[in-house]
Phi, psi and omega in degrees: 000131176272140180283124178255161188237170186302323187233055174107170180266140179296144174224167185273347181290123181297318182297315178295327181296314180295320177298321178299317180296321179294319175300317179303315181296316182298318181292325179295318179300315179297318182301314185282335189268326188249315184258128175270112187283169172293134183298337179291346179264032181223138174226137175242108186232154172244152175246113190229149180183177171291158180301138178069026175269351176103024181297310185288326176295317177298318179296321177301317179293320177303311181296324181288312183290336177270004179082011185285323177236156185273337179211157181261144173228150184270160179300315179241046187291154181286343181280358177060023176269313181086164181292152182301320186281344176266080188268342178287143181299320179298324181293321179287329176293315185270343181075022179231159176270128180256316181245145172291145182230140185251148173206178173211152183207182180228137177223116179051054179063016177242128176278130183240114173272126186238137170236119177269126189247159178290158177253349183279139186297337181294336183250033184296337179295331178294322178288319184302308186281338174292310181296334179298326188254355182266158180268336184201172183214154167252116180270111182268130178234148177278133182292344178260311185281332178070216179282118181243181189303311183286339173299319178295321179295314179297322179296321177293324179294318178298319181294324183294323181256010178051052181267121176292153182210159164236158186250144176235113178274105186268169175065038178290351177272355184277152174301130179087010179295137182207084181300326179303315181293326179295318180295321177298320179293323178298322180287320185281313187267324182263350180062036178267142168276078187261138177217144181286133170253358176220155172232142178285141172270096182083155177230169179056226183292342181267014180289116186249328184182200183225153172251128176275112183291325183292314182269348181060050178223155178255144178232129180243150185240108185254174181095168182300321184242022178068025185283335181265112180260120183256122179271135180212185178280155177297134177305141185305316183291350181253353190297319180295321177296318181293319178299315181295317180293329178292320176298316179297318180298315179299318182294319180296316181288324179298332180289341183239354177240123186293320182296312179292328180296323179292319177298318182296319179292328179276004179058038177260138180274122179286150174285170179301315180296319181294320179291317177299317178297322178292320177299315182300313181299322180290322179294318181298329179274003184058031181261348181209144178236105177291142186242119175260163182225162177160195179214102181300318182296323181267011175061045180232128173091000186282316180297316174299329174296318176299320177299320179298322179297318180287322186282325192245338185269150188285155167269169184303332180287344182266001179243126181273119179245132185245145171241156179262125179272103183290340179272356185227056175057037174056036178283151180280135179238126178288127179283139179273129181274005182298134183257037180251002180072014183280343181258156175300144180292136173220124179217156183240124174278110187251351183204135176244149183206138178276111182260182181291338182247029182106193183291130177256126183246118178278132183230134169260123178277119181263337184202145176076203182221158181229126182243154175298130184098350180290156173253130183232162186239132172281112188291345177277315184261347184065018180271139180268132180229154178254135179275100184275331184213133182234125184226158166259143183259136169237089189061244178260007179264145181244140177235114182297137176228151181279335183204164176221144184241174180308129184099344182280156171240118186226184179220146181242154177250147171069024176259119178276115181197180179245160177294128180102358179285146175254138178244142178225166178296153179295126179088358180273174181296155184275086181268150175225127177279158180301132184289165177275136178287126184245109180293152180286146177298150182243354183211147182228148173220149173280147180216143176204151179291144182292331178241139180296332180293342184269012186300321181292317180293325178298312181299316179299317183295311184289329177294319179293314182298325179291322177294320182287323189235109181289345178271355178262115185233145182235137170211155182260123180272107185301316187294313182270350184056046179237149170268126183250128173251138182236147183200195189267356178173175183292322180295319178306309180289326180295322180296319180292323175299319179291322179294327177299324182282315187281329186259338183234005180051044183230085177300140183237154175251124180244155180193174177293127180292152180286135179281141182278076173290164177222162175239149176211174177250156183245350182224149175289151182212127175284146179225149175213104189231135180245124172251117185222130181209127180238121182225031183083130186077209181292132179263199178232128181215128176197127179237132180233144181228137179175210183214142172261130185234137174285143176271166182286167182300326179295333180250030187291341181262004184261164171230127185236143176236125183237127179260112176243022181287147179234136180090201185239024178302323173241111178306141184299335181288349180263349182301314177303326180293322179296317178296323179295319176298321177301310183293322178297320178295327182288342183294335181218110179285164182274336183286306186232001181082006178269167182299140176267128181228176176064034182230143175237129176260117178257114180270116184258322184199181179174183181221139177233165181243141185295330182254312189277344182283141182205172176296324178295318181298315181286334176291319178292329178294320177295319178297316180296320179299315179296318181292328182275324189254343176299315178302338178275352180262021178054070181286150175224167178257140179249149175236150179287136174255131183257142171271114188248137178237118182248131178238126183204161174302148187300329183294345183256013187299315180297316179297317182293318180296320177298320178296321180291318180298321179297332181265023177063032179275152175246117183279127182254350180173162177222160178210154182215144179192134172053047176082357180243149173239153175241127183250125178251128186207169177237125184226140175299137182298328181296336181261002181267354181291133182085000181290330180301313179291321182295316182296313180298321178295317185289331187247018179060032176082005185269346183274146176225155176214157173223154178213154178211158184298137180246303184191176174255151183211146179302140179281167176291150181304322180299315179293325177297318178298319181295318182292320180294318180295318178298316180296319180295321178296320179294319180295319181294317180294329181282347181280000000 
């Protein structure tokens, strides 16, 4: 039997192929503009996995077999075209997905909205916001690598948003492929009730097709691009294995589905339709994960996977989405999936992108309908905006549509908003959808334009990148006078530095940010300082007497000024000037040039002159006293100590603890649960640079850490000598 498609049979002729795609587009335009389809004929899915598991290659096959594109291209193809969904130049150069990309297609009269997501941990926010707005997902796993680090991260994200999924074990043609082992890892590591609904016919170089366990049929993929799917009988040598796996599948589903469970206890054999219905009910409850097999690169198993998406994954009406009613004590309100426009519009802006025609805002419609020319309200800013253009996205291509209904994913132009904003109809209740989880940045680098003339382009670039990516953050460090960029990893920040050069013609210099060291005193010291200057006319005269005192560890970051003067030796109107001079002197220490903290200046007495004393004279007296007497109070340099929390699989505990000890860390506690351990420690910030990459390397990418400021602590004598020597060299060079 040849596999047929919604709009004709595939052929090898390129001209006929292009004609078919154009017909597909014409029918799609009619479908979206005139007929509002049954919501059961709609699927919103994401394709997620660990890096290099074959997500983008799989998406390319899906688009080709559904007639969406006329020809297939590889991620690292020799034709230098690249996959459809990897439209950024950097993606094609590096062969990785950096940004999530949206498209839509049709399979067997069902419209499928697809978002292809990155697999690298540095771009995890792209997966996070895609899963937030999708109804289901396809979890792609490598038949050789199995469950890997980012697979665990994606699984946690799916659990956070309660996204049902099915699994596709890809690369069954590779040496060492073992789908059985992958399913075992899904059960052990991901805690999935996973069961095979397909078996591969041969593995590695002998991979020929797949057997459908539910239907008890074999499928082979013939033709140059696997477009002809031939249905046949199960190979004789596999029949006993298929029967055993079918019994195992029925038992697994019966454990989580009441209807099938009753049949199982009554020893009744379910029909194909009954078993498929039970699998679907279990998938919707996230109680079962059906596992498909194949090889996207070798064009095997993709069409049956599409059948699985239609058969087992939910439509928008089967997923309950709630909004928060801000006008009614933040009560939860269930969104209506009706696609007739009878309900007020509610949509979530989940992704921003700078397009050729201004800001492009990706929106998931949760309720009601949106038409070109409508006015909608941003519930966060309460600003009213008009929808001037409404499009569906196909990678970086835009297709204008007149309207969008509940369940659709579309894009708007010219709408100023932030990622995570909710839009509603004008005059409707002030609803807010659940926000997107944004992880904290884990690494920082200093950045500046290589040329001063590029400052404007630099500002435009970083402002745009911050709007698009909530995990990319910029702040100006006053003390070091550096611009610091923070993100999810070294690759994440490196990509933005490259984009600054390629998209804004602004080459940038990046480097390790300066650590905010501090200076303090360790012993009290009496001071008596006279500032006197005569230059003709009114001079400058101010004498101050008192004591410099170190503060306790709890107040080590403070600077205190205490006035204990009695009488009028120093007029009270000059006291603020002395305090100002003290604080000014603390801004730059003598040892390393860093701020002086943990010191108290106690003013006990002084002398003033009726003519020559002034606020300037007493301010300079305070500065002079600090410069002369702080060196006599045994000053030292302090460094920031960070409170660090490391989470990693238990088998890497020894390696992680060794890495912390190497970085002069002090372990304060440990905790363990469900195969993971948590390490609590305190580590100097100066020794934490590069730890993100080291931790991922040591734990096969499975380790994560977070850190926050804890306290200041004296540096080691060797480091103090290095800092003092560096400061002296800078002072000498600056003269």
